[in-house]
N, C-alpha and C positions, 0 to 999 in steps of 0.2 A: 502493500499500499505505499503510496509517494505520500510525503508532507504534507498535504495539501489538504488530502484528501482524510489523511488520520485525524489531522486538527480538526476539521468540518465536522467529520464523525463521531468526535469525541466532544466538541462544542454541541451538538446536538444531541446526543445522550447526555450529560453535564444540565444542560439546560433544560430537558423533560425531568430529570431527578430535581431540581432545585425550584423550579414552578411548582410539582405537586409540593413538596417544602415547603413552601411560603404557603399554600394554602392551609396546611396542614396546623402552622405554626398560630396561620393567623385565626383557626377558626378550632380550635384546642379546645372549647367549653365556652358557654354562655347562658345567660337565664334570658328565657323569650316573654314575646309580651313586648317589645319596644318596637320602635319604628327601626327604621335600615341603619340612618346615623348613631345613633344610640347601642344597636346591636352590632354594630360596627365596632363603634368604642368599648364595649363591654369583652369581644373578641379580643382585644388588642390589649387589652388589661391580663387578661387572662392567658395569653401568650407569654408576657412579661414572666409568670409564676412558672413555665412551662421550663427546665433548664435539659433535660433531657427525653427520649420516650427511642421503644423497643417497634416493632409492626412488622406484619406479616401480611405480602401485598400480594394482590394478583391485578393485573396490568393488562390493559386492553386498546392497543393501537391502531386506529385506522387513517388508511388514507384517502381521500375525498375523492380524489381524480380517478385513480384505479378500482375503488375501492375493495386492496386488501386490508385483510384483520391480520391482526399478528397478538398471540394473546404471551401472557409471560406471566412470573409467578416468585416468589421471592422474600428476602428479607432487608428489613432496611435500620438502620441504628441512627442516632443523632444525639451530637451532644454541643452545646454552646460552648464557646462562640459559634463557631461551625468546624466543626468535625462530624463527617458521614460516613458511612459504610455500607455501601448498596449491592447486594447479592441478588443475582439473578439465579433461581435454579433450572427453572424451563422457560421454554423448548433448550436453549443452550447458555452456560454456565458460562456467568462474566460476576466479576469483580472489579467496583469502582471506590476507591478509598482517599478522602480527601483528609490528609492530615496534616500537623501545624505547620508541614515545611515542605509538601509537594503532594500531589498529585499523581494516583498510578490508577493505570485500566485495566484489567490482567483479563485480558482471552485464554483460558485455559486447554482449550481445544487446540486452538491455533497455536498455542504454547509460545505467544505473544505478550508482553507487556510494554504499555506504554509510560511513560512518565512526563509528567508535565510542573510545569512552575506554579508555584499557590497563588501568582497573581493571576491569574485564568479567572479566579474565583472572588478576588480582595479587589480587583481593581474593577470587579463588575458593580453597576448599578442599578437601581429598580427593584427588581424582587430579590438580589443580595441585602439591601437596608430593610424590606419586610423582615427577613427570614432575622436578620441581627437586633432586631428593633428597635431600628435608628427611621424606623419610618410609620405613619399611622394609615388602617385603611381607608378611610374620611379625608386624608389628604391625599393618597397617589388614588384611589379607586372610586368610581364611582356604584353603589351597591344596592341592590335593587331586593327586598326580602321578597320571594315569590309564595310567601307562607306552608303551610302543611303538607307533605309527601308522603302517606303511610306513615312511620314511625319516625318519617325524619325531618326536619327544618332545610326549608333549601330557599338556599342565596344565589344569587346572580353580582358578579365582578366586572367591573367595565375597566381596563386600567385609564388613570387619566392621558399617562402619556404611551401607548401601543407599545410593545416586543415583540420582534418578529414571533417567537416561542409562545408569546400569550397573549390575544387579544380581547379575547372573554371567556372568562370561567365560572362552570358553575358548581357551590359544594354542598353537602348533603349532611347534615348533622345529626347522630342520634337525639333525638329530644329527652330519652330519658339521660343517657350518661353526659350529653355534653361534651361529646367527643365526636370528633367528625370518623366519617362512614366511607366518602365517596368523593372523590374531586373527578371533574372531566375539565380540559381545557382546550380549548380551540385556539394553531396558532392561524397565523396571515395567512395561509393558502387553503383552510378550511380543514384542515388535520384535526385528527380529535384526539386524545390521549387522558382513557379513564381509567384512575388507581385506585380499587376497593381496598379496603383494610379489613382482611380475616380476625386482625387480635390488633390490639393497640395497649401498650403499657408505659404510662407517662413516667417520670422520673427513675426508667430505669438504668442501673448502675454498667459498667464498662469499664473493665483493664486497658491502661495506655496500650497496650500491643493490637487493641478493637480495632485502632486509627494509625496503624501503622503496617505497610509489606514490606516484602523482603523477595524479589524474582524468584521463584523454584531453580534449581540447576539444572540446566540444561533448556529454560527460557530464555528467547529474544528479547533484547530492548531495545525499543527504539526514545533514545533523550530527546526531548523537547526541550528541557531545562534552561538551554543554552542559548535559546531560537525567541526571537522576538514575537512576541504577540498582541502586541497592541493594536498592530492591524484588526484583529479579529475580538475584537475584548464582549465577552457577554451578554448581551441584554443592550449592547449599544444602538 
């Protein structure tokens, strides 16, 4: 894979993951019966209390033009300020780790690992600001409360400054537990990225090794840490 294609693929995968995290962290719990701005503010305050979580997920990616559908499943680990471990189990194994100093994307079936500078996420704006608690939903999104949907409360979000990987989003929150159950993100091209949590454990504890990665022996490493990435910053 060429340097340009590898970087583009990495950005696409990481963007989808961070987009989902944005919605999870902004919607981790609330009290209902409020108007949309009040609900959004309550969500943001709840996020500030959430330091970490562990979740199992099922993901469905739908390509608008071709109609192709890809289904994935795996595990997600998150710890503030921005440590991520995203493990896809099916249909193909993949491990993406955002650590304290670098980013790793490991493809076991290909015996290949990509290493990227942390600046790919730290220099990003928009969604990253929400994840780290630097942004308020009412400032960065127009929020529409669409009311109950079965056991869920449904909110629709429109970014005030749309990003290529998120021009619209729908979140469904379990009305009893107050925790997010499902997100659906639509990108600029009309493609959809839907993530449903089959389990969600707030306040999960992790070891430092959960957010570190060392390539196994025999794995090829494509190191992009010494290459400029400012021309393709995430979410710009």
